[in-house]
C-alpha positions as CSV (number, residue, x, y, z in Angstrom):
1,X,4.7,19.1,10.1
2,X,2.4,22.0,11.1
3,X,0.0,23.8,9.1
4,X,2.1,27.1,9.4
5,X,4.9,25.5,7.5
6,X,7.2,25.5,10.6
7,X,9.1,22.5,11.5
8,X,11.0,22.2,14.7
9,X,14.6,20.9,14.4
10,X,15.4,17.8,16.4
11,X,18.4,17.7,18.7
12,X,21.1,15.0,18.2
13,X,19.8,13.2,21.3
14,X,16.3,13.1,19.8
15,X,17.5,11.8,16.4
16,X,19.7,9.1,18.3
17,X,16.5,8.1,20.3
18,X,14.6,7.7,17.2
19,X,17.3,5.6,15.5
20,X,17.6,3.3,18.5
21,X,13.8,2.9,18.7
22,X,13.6,2.0,15.0
23,X,16.4,-0.5,15.4
24,X,14.7,-2.0,18.4
25,X,11.4,-2.2,16.6
26,X,12.8,-4.0,13.7
27,X,14.9,-6.5,15.8
28,X,12.1,-7.3,18.1
29,X,9.7,-7.6,15.3
30,X,12.1,-9.9,13.4
31,X,12.5,-12.1,16.5
32,X,8.7,-12.4,17.1
33,X,8.1,-13.2,13.5
34,X,10.8,-16.0,13.6
35,X,9.3,-17.4,16.7
36,X,5.8,-17.4,15.2
37,X,7.0,-19.1,12.1
38,X,9.0,-21.7,14.0
39,X,6.0,-22.3,16.4
40,X,3.7,-22.9,13.4
41,X,5.9,-24.5,10.8
42,X,8.3,-26.2,13.1
43,X,6.4,-29.3,13.8
44,X,5.7,-29.6,10.1
45,X,9.4,-29.5,9.4
46,X,10.5,-31.7,12.1
47,X,7.8,-34.4,12.5
48,X,6.1,-36.8,10.0
49,X,2.7,-35.3,9.6
50,X,0.1,-36.0,7.0
51,X,0.8,-33.8,3.9
52,X,-2.2,-31.6,4.2
53,X,-1.3,-30.7,7.8
54,X,2.3,-30.0,6.9
55,X,1.2,-27.9,4.1
56,X,-1.2,-25.9,6.2
57,X,1.1,-25.4,9.0
58,X,3.8,-24.1,6.7
59,X,1.5,-21.9,4.8
60,X,0.1,-20.5,8.2
61,X,3.6,-19.7,9.2
62,X,4.6,-18.0,5.9
63,X,1.3,-15.8,6.3
64,X,1.3,-15.0,9.9
65,X,5.0,-14.3,10.4
66,X,5.0,-11.0,8.2
67,X,1.7,-10.0,9.8
68,X,3.2,-10.3,13.3
69,X,6.4,-8.5,12.2
70,X,4.3,-5.5,10.9
71,X,2.1,-5.4,13.9
72,X,5.1,-5.5,16.4
73,X,7.0,-3.0,14.6
74,X,4.2,-0.4,14.3
75,X,3.2,-1.1,18.0
76,X,6.6,-0.4,19.2
77,X,7.0,2.8,17.1
78,X,3.5,4.1,18.0
79,X,4.1,3.5,21.7
80,X,7.5,5.5,21.4
81,X,5.7,8.4,19.6
82,X,3.0,8.6,22.3
83,X,5.7,8.9,25.0
84,X,5.8,7.4,28.4
85,X,2.7,5.9,29.8
86,X,3.5,6.1,33.4
87,X,4.3,9.2,35.5
88,X,7.8,10.2,36.2
89,X,7.4,9.8,39.8
90,X,6.0,6.4,40.9
91,X,2.9,6.6,43.0
92,X,2.0,10.1,41.9
93,X,-0.6,10.7,39.2
94,X,-0.3,14.5,38.7
95,X,2.0,17.3,39.8
96,X,-0.8,18.5,42.2
97,X,-1.1,15.2,44.2
């Protein structure tokens, strides 16, 4: 939203791309969060460990999984907003080269 009050309208293709990117961000963030939780809390749930260790691992998984979810989702959406990080033609760094 610019300071002059003008807002450019997005094309259908742009809206579709944004929708797909949001879906990808949420799905990949959920996957990474589940893997994080499983890696931390899994041993506590599957193995006979001392109670303090089980408690620590379970709580660590419950705390870190949402943090990883948010970091992943925001990272994907920020990268999408910034656009492609590579030149459109491999091996070329600028139109003049």
